[in-house]
C-alpha positions as CSV (number, residue, x, y, z in Angstrom):
1,M,44.0,151.8,-113.6
2,F,45.6,154.1,-116.5
3,K,47.7,152.7,-119.1
4,F,51.5,153.5,-119.4
5,E,50.9,156.3,-122.2
6,D,48.6,157.9,-119.4
7,I,51.4,158.3,-117.0
8,K,51.6,162.0,-116.1
9,Q,54.1,162.0,-113.0
10,V,57.1,159.8,-111.7
11,H,58.1,159.6,-108.1
12,L,61.6,158.3,-107.8
13,E,63.8,157.2,-104.9
14,I,67.4,157.1,-106.1
15,T,68.9,156.2,-103.1
16,N,67.7,154.9,-99.5
17,N,70.9,156.6,-98.0
18,C,70.2,159.4,-95.5
19,Q,72.6,161.3,-93.0
20,A,69.7,162.5,-91.0
21,S,67.9,160.3,-88.1
22,C,64.5,161.6,-88.0
23,P,62.5,159.7,-85.3
24,M,59.5,159.1,-87.0
25,C,61.1,157.9,-90.2
26,N,60.9,154.2,-90.9
27,R,64.7,154.1,-91.8
28,N,65.4,154.2,-88.1
29,I,63.9,153.0,-85.0
30,D,63.3,156.1,-82.6
31,G,65.9,158.0,-84.3
32,G,68.9,156.6,-83.1
33,L,68.9,152.9,-84.1
34,E,69.3,151.6,-87.6
35,N,66.4,149.8,-89.2
36,P,68.0,146.4,-90.1
37,L,65.5,145.6,-92.9
38,I,67.0,148.4,-95.2
39,K,70.1,147.8,-96.9
40,A,71.8,150.8,-98.5
41,T,71.7,151.2,-102.2
42,E,71.2,153.8,-105.0
43,W,70.7,154.2,-108.5
44,S,73.5,154.9,-111.0
45,L,73.2,157.4,-113.9
46,K,73.0,154.0,-116.3
47,D,70.2,152.9,-114.1
48,F,68.4,156.3,-114.6
49,K,68.6,156.4,-118.4
50,R,67.3,153.0,-118.6
51,I,64.1,153.6,-116.6
52,M,63.8,157.3,-117.4
53,T,63.9,156.8,-121.2
54,P,63.6,160.1,-123.4
55,D,60.1,158.9,-124.4
56,L,59.0,158.7,-120.9
57,L,60.5,162.1,-120.0
58,N,59.0,163.9,-122.9
59,Q,55.3,162.2,-121.9
60,I,55.1,163.3,-118.5
61,N,54.5,166.5,-116.7
62,G,57.2,166.2,-114.1
63,Y,58.9,164.0,-111.7
64,Y,60.1,164.4,-108.3
65,Y,63.2,162.9,-106.1
66,C,61.9,162.1,-102.7
67,G,61.3,158.6,-101.7
68,T,60.5,156.7,-98.1
69,F,63.9,156.6,-96.6
70,G,66.4,158.4,-98.6
71,D,67.8,161.7,-99.3
72,P,68.3,162.2,-103.4
73,I,71.3,164.6,-102.7
74,L,73.1,161.8,-101.1
75,N,73.3,160.0,-104.5
76,N,76.7,161.1,-106.2
77,S,74.9,160.9,-109.6
78,L,72.0,163.3,-108.9
79,I,73.5,166.2,-110.8
80,D,74.2,164.1,-113.8
81,M,70.7,162.7,-113.7
82,C,69.2,166.3,-113.7
83,H,71.8,167.6,-116.5
84,Y,70.5,164.5,-118.7
85,S,66.6,165.1,-118.1
86,T,67.1,168.6,-118.7
87,E,69.0,168.1,-121.9
88,V,66.3,165.3,-123.2
89,A,63.3,167.0,-121.8
90,P,63.8,170.9,-121.0
91,N,60.2,171.5,-120.6
92,V,59.6,168.9,-117.8
93,N,58.9,170.1,-114.1
94,L,61.7,168.7,-111.6
95,T,61.3,168.8,-107.9
96,I,63.8,167.7,-105.4
97,H,62.8,166.8,-101.7
98,T,65.7,167.1,-99.4
99,N,66.9,168.0,-95.7
100,G,69.6,170.0,-97.3
101,G,72.3,169.1,-95.0
102,A,74.6,167.8,-97.0
103,R,77.2,168.9,-99.6
104,N,79.1,171.7,-100.1
105,V,78.5,175.4,-101.9
106,D,80.3,174.3,-105.1
107,W,77.7,171.3,-105.5
108,W,74.8,173.4,-104.8
109,K,76.1,176.1,-107.3
110,R,76.2,173.4,-109.9
111,L,73.0,171.7,-109.0
112,A,71.3,175.1,-109.6
113,N,72.8,175.2,-113.0
114,V,71.8,171.9,-114.4
115,M,67.9,172.5,-113.5
116,P,65.3,173.0,-115.8
117,K,63.5,176.4,-116.1
118,D,60.5,174.7,-114.2
119,H,62.0,173.2,-111.2
120,R,62.1,173.3,-107.5
121,V,64.2,172.2,-104.5
122,V,62.1,171.5,-101.2
123,F,63.9,172.0,-98.3
124,A,63.1,170.3,-94.8
125,L,63.3,173.2,-92.0
126,D,61.2,172.5,-89.1
127,G,61.8,175.3,-87.0
128,L,64.8,177.7,-86.4
129,D,68.2,177.1,-84.9
130,D,67.1,176.4,-81.6
131,T,64.7,173.5,-82.7
132,H,65.2,172.2,-86.0
133,H,67.5,169.7,-84.8
134,L,65.0,168.1,-82.3
135,Y,63.2,166.3,-85.3
136,R,65.9,166.7,-88.2
137,I,68.5,164.9,-85.9
138,G,72.0,164.9,-87.8
139,T,71.2,168.1,-89.5
140,Q,72.5,171.4,-88.8
141,F,70.1,174.3,-89.2
142,Q,72.8,176.8,-90.3
143,T,74.3,174.2,-93.0
144,V,70.9,174.2,-94.5
145,I,70.3,177.6,-94.5
146,R,73.9,178.1,-96.2
147,N,72.9,175.4,-98.8
148,S,69.6,177.0,-99.7
149,R,71.1,180.4,-99.9
150,T,73.6,179.3,-102.3
151,F,71.1,177.6,-104.5
152,I,69.0,180.6,-104.4
153,S,71.7,182.8,-105.4
154,E,72.3,180.8,-108.3
155,G,68.9,181.1,-109.8
156,G,67.4,178.3,-107.9
157,I,63.7,177.9,-107.0
158,A,63.3,176.8,-103.7
159,E,60.5,176.0,-101.1
160,W,60.7,175.9,-97.2
161,V,58.7,173.2,-95.6
162,F,57.9,173.4,-91.9
163,I,56.7,170.3,-90.2
164,K,55.0,171.5,-87.2
165,F,55.4,170.2,-83.7
166,K,54.8,171.4,-80.1
167,H,58.5,172.3,-79.9
168,N,58.4,174.9,-83.1
169,Q,54.7,175.8,-83.5
170,H,55.5,179.1,-81.9
171,Q,58.2,179.9,-84.6
172,V,56.0,179.6,-87.7
173,D,55.7,183.2,-88.2
174,Q,59.4,184.1,-87.8
175,A,60.5,181.2,-90.1
176,R,58.2,182.3,-92.6
177,A,59.5,185.8,-92.4
178,M,63.0,184.5,-92.6
179,S,62.4,182.5,-95.9
180,E,61.0,185.6,-97.7
181,E,64.3,187.4,-96.5
182,L,66.3,184.6,-97.8
183,G,64.5,184.4,-101.3
184,F,62.5,181.5,-100.8
185,R,59.6,181.2,-103.4
186,Y,57.4,179.2,-101.2
187,F,56.6,178.5,-97.6
188,T,54.6,175.5,-96.7
189,V,53.6,174.2,-93.0
190,K,52.4,170.7,-92.3
191,N,51.4,168.7,-89.7
192,S,52.7,165.1,-89.3
193,S,50.5,162.0,-89.5
194,R,53.1,159.4,-88.3
195,F,51.8,159.4,-84.7
196,I,50.7,156.0,-83.8
197,I,48.9,154.6,-80.8
198,D,50.7,157.2,-78.5
199,P,50.5,161.0,-79.5
200,R,54.3,161.7,-78.7
201,Q,57.3,160.2,-80.2
202,R,60.2,158.6,-78.2
203,V,63.8,159.8,-79.4
204,V,66.9,158.0,-78.5
205,D,70.6,158.3,-79.4
206,R,73.0,156.0,-81.4
207,D,73.4,154.0,-78.0
208,G,69.8,153.4,-77.5
209,N,69.6,156.0,-74.7
210,F,66.5,158.4,-74.1
211,T,67.0,162.0,-75.1
212,H,63.8,163.4,-75.5
213,Y,59.9,163.3,-76.7
214,V,58.7,164.7,-80.1
215,E,54.7,165.7,-79.7
216,P,52.4,167.2,-82.0
217,A,51.5,170.6,-82.3
218,T,48.8,171.7,-80.0
219,D,47.2,174.5,-82.0
220,T,45.7,172.0,-85.0
221,P,43.5,168.6,-84.9
222,L,45.8,165.8,-83.7
223,V,46.5,163.2,-86.4
224,F,47.3,160.0,-85.3
225,I,46.0,156.3,-85.1
226,D,44.6,155.8,-81.6
227,K,44.0,152.5,-80.0
228,S,40.2,152.3,-80.7
229,A,40.9,152.8,-84.4
230,I,43.7,150.1,-84.4
231,K,41.0,147.8,-82.3
232,E,38.4,148.5,-85.0
233,Y,40.4,148.6,-88.2
234,K,38.6,145.7,-89.8
235,T,35.5,147.7,-89.8
236,I,36.9,150.8,-90.8
237,V,38.7,149.7,-93.6
238,D,35.6,147.9,-94.9
239,S,33.6,151.0,-94.7
240,S,36.2,153.1,-96.5
241,I,35.5,154.9,-99.8
242,I,38.9,154.6,-101.5
243,T,39.9,157.3,-103.9
244,C,43.4,156.4,-105.1
245,K,45.6,159.4,-105.5
246,A,48.1,157.8,-107.7
247,Q,45.3,157.0,-110.1
248,N,44.0,160.4,-109.9
249,D,47.4,162.1,-110.6
250,K,48.6,159.2,-112.8
251,E,51.4,158.8,-110.9
252,I,53.7,155.9,-110.5
253,Y,56.8,155.4,-107.7
254,I,59.9,153.4,-108.1
255,D,62.1,152.9,-105.1
256,A,65.9,152.7,-104.3
257,Y,65.9,149.0,-105.4
258,K,64.5,149.9,-109.0
259,D,61.3,148.4,-107.8
260,F,57.8,149.7,-109.2
261,Y,54.9,150.4,-106.8
262,P,51.7,152.5,-107.5
263,C,52.6,154.6,-104.7
264,C,55.2,155.5,-102.0
265,W,53.0,154.5,-99.2
266,M,52.9,150.6,-100.6
267,A,56.6,150.7,-100.8
268,N,57.1,151.4,-97.6
269,T,55.6,148.2,-96.2
270,P,58.3,145.6,-96.3
271,Y,60.8,147.7,-94.8
272,T,58.7,148.6,-91.9
273,Y,60.0,147.6,-88.5
274,I,57.5,146.1,-86.8
275,R,57.2,146.9,-83.1
276,D,55.7,144.4,-80.6
277,N,52.7,146.5,-79.7
278,E,49.0,147.1,-80.0
279,A,49.4,147.6,-84.0
280,A,51.6,144.6,-84.7
281,H,49.0,142.5,-85.9
282,V,47.9,145.2,-88.5
283,R,51.1,145.6,-89.6
284,Y,51.6,141.9,-90.3
285,E,48.2,141.9,-92.1
286,I,49.3,144.8,-94.2
287,R,52.6,143.0,-95.1
288,R,50.6,139.7,-96.0
289,Q,48.3,141.9,-98.3
290,H,51.4,143.5,-99.9
291,D,53.3,140.1,-100.4
292,E,49.8,138.7,-102.1
293,M,49.6,142.0,-104.2
294,L,53.3,141.6,-105.6
295,A,52.8,137.8,-106.0
296,R,49.9,138.6,-108.6
297,L,51.9,141.3,-110.5
298,G,54.9,139.1,-111.0
299,E,58.5,140.9,-111.3
300,T,58.4,144.4,-110.6
301,N,62.1,145.2,-110.9
302,L,62.4,147.4,-113.6
303,L,65.9,146.3,-114.7
304,K,64.2,142.8,-115.2
305,R,60.9,144.0,-116.8
306,N,59.7,146.6,-118.9
307,L,57.7,149.6,-117.3
308,K,55.3,149.7,-120.0
309,D,54.9,145.9,-120.0
310,L,54.2,146.0,-116.4
311,I,51.5,148.8,-116.5
312,D,49.7,147.7,-119.4
313,S,49.7,143.9,-118.2
314,E,46.1,142.7,-117.8
315,E,46.8,141.9,-114.0
316,F,47.9,145.5,-113.0
317,Q,44.9,146.9,-115.0
318,T,42.2,144.9,-113.3
319,M,43.2,144.0,-109.8
320,W,42.8,147.2,-108.4
321,Y,39.0,147.2,-108.5
322,E,38.8,144.3,-106.0
323,Y,41.5,145.9,-103.7
324,W,39.7,149.1,-103.3
325,N,36.1,147.9,-103.5
326,V,36.0,144.0,-102.3
327,N,39.1,142.8,-100.4
328,K,40.4,146.3,-99.3
329,L,43.9,147.2,-99.0
330,I,44.4,148.5,-95.6
331,I,47.3,150.7,-96.9
332,C,44.9,152.4,-99.3
333,A,42.1,152.8,-96.7
334,R,44.9,154.5,-94.6
335,S,46.3,156.6,-97.1
336,C,43.4,157.4,-99.6
337,G,40.4,156.6,-97.9
338,R,37.4,158.0,-95.8
339,S,35.4,156.1,-93.6
340,D,32.1,157.1,-91.6
341,K,33.3,154.8,-89.0
342,N,36.5,156.6,-88.4
343,N,38.1,159.8,-90.0
344,Y,41.9,158.7,-89.1
345,S,42.1,157.7,-93.0
346,K,43.3,160.6,-95.0
347,C,45.4,161.0,-97.9
348,T,48.5,163.0,-96.7
349,D,51.7,164.8,-98.3
350,Q,54.7,162.9,-98.1
351,E,57.2,163.9,-95.3
352,V,60.3,165.8,-96.8
353,R,63.3,164.0,-96.5
């Protein structure tokens, strides 16, 4: 694995708070019920300065706010963090991933004016006014458009990311045209890789009552883990060739609790709500592997242990050969593996918050 001095990219989750209830996000269960494993927390500006030191900020090519559960714009210190990093390292690339449904116009103006020259805010807009809310539950399309328009008008660089489903796939071209009209610099279409066992996602309200299904787009190959892949997972994992994206990108991940992980896929594990279904035994094995890995690393909280000491430690430098080649981690095979037995393993972009 790479040394501290080689780090080029940092992925931060500065809060696990989110006002949205996306049905395939582990922050909740089917969109309406809260995940009891997640306790709300966020970074302070002091935390940020302690971890993202001037030396680190001036060493890296860039960093981004995204995470696995929260939306960074709900952290009340985000603008101060951006201002601090821009003052310390004005040439660093800064990206914020958000559903864009929170804050007022004045806040978005202030954000645009503290961003470095090389920056981007990625807005999750999964459809248009009549479809966006079917997955981005708890957000309003017109509010996101207002906020993105404000940010762009103040000189901000914005990207529209459209996760394609069956209910919105017919709107891609119209959304692309709208993004150009509004001044978005980029427009990206993605397919979700979160469909597991059943190629449709059940959605419930806050009382647990069924409301609708979310289904994958029909005009692209289905990306989901089916029952045959679950049944043969050991064979698939053993035959996987793992090419670690974090290693290739020289990237690290730090979660809302200030805990270090090599990547966000690993950080998801301890807070994944395990359902009683065909995949449960695999989920439990992933968690067992995760706990073993952390025991070997020792302290990973960056308020208690220096980041350089952790990354440059002998254990961190040597353990990955075993986990990628001998006793392979399921999460590594799933996220960054290729297997002749089954092509379900693929490295996929993190869904936008």
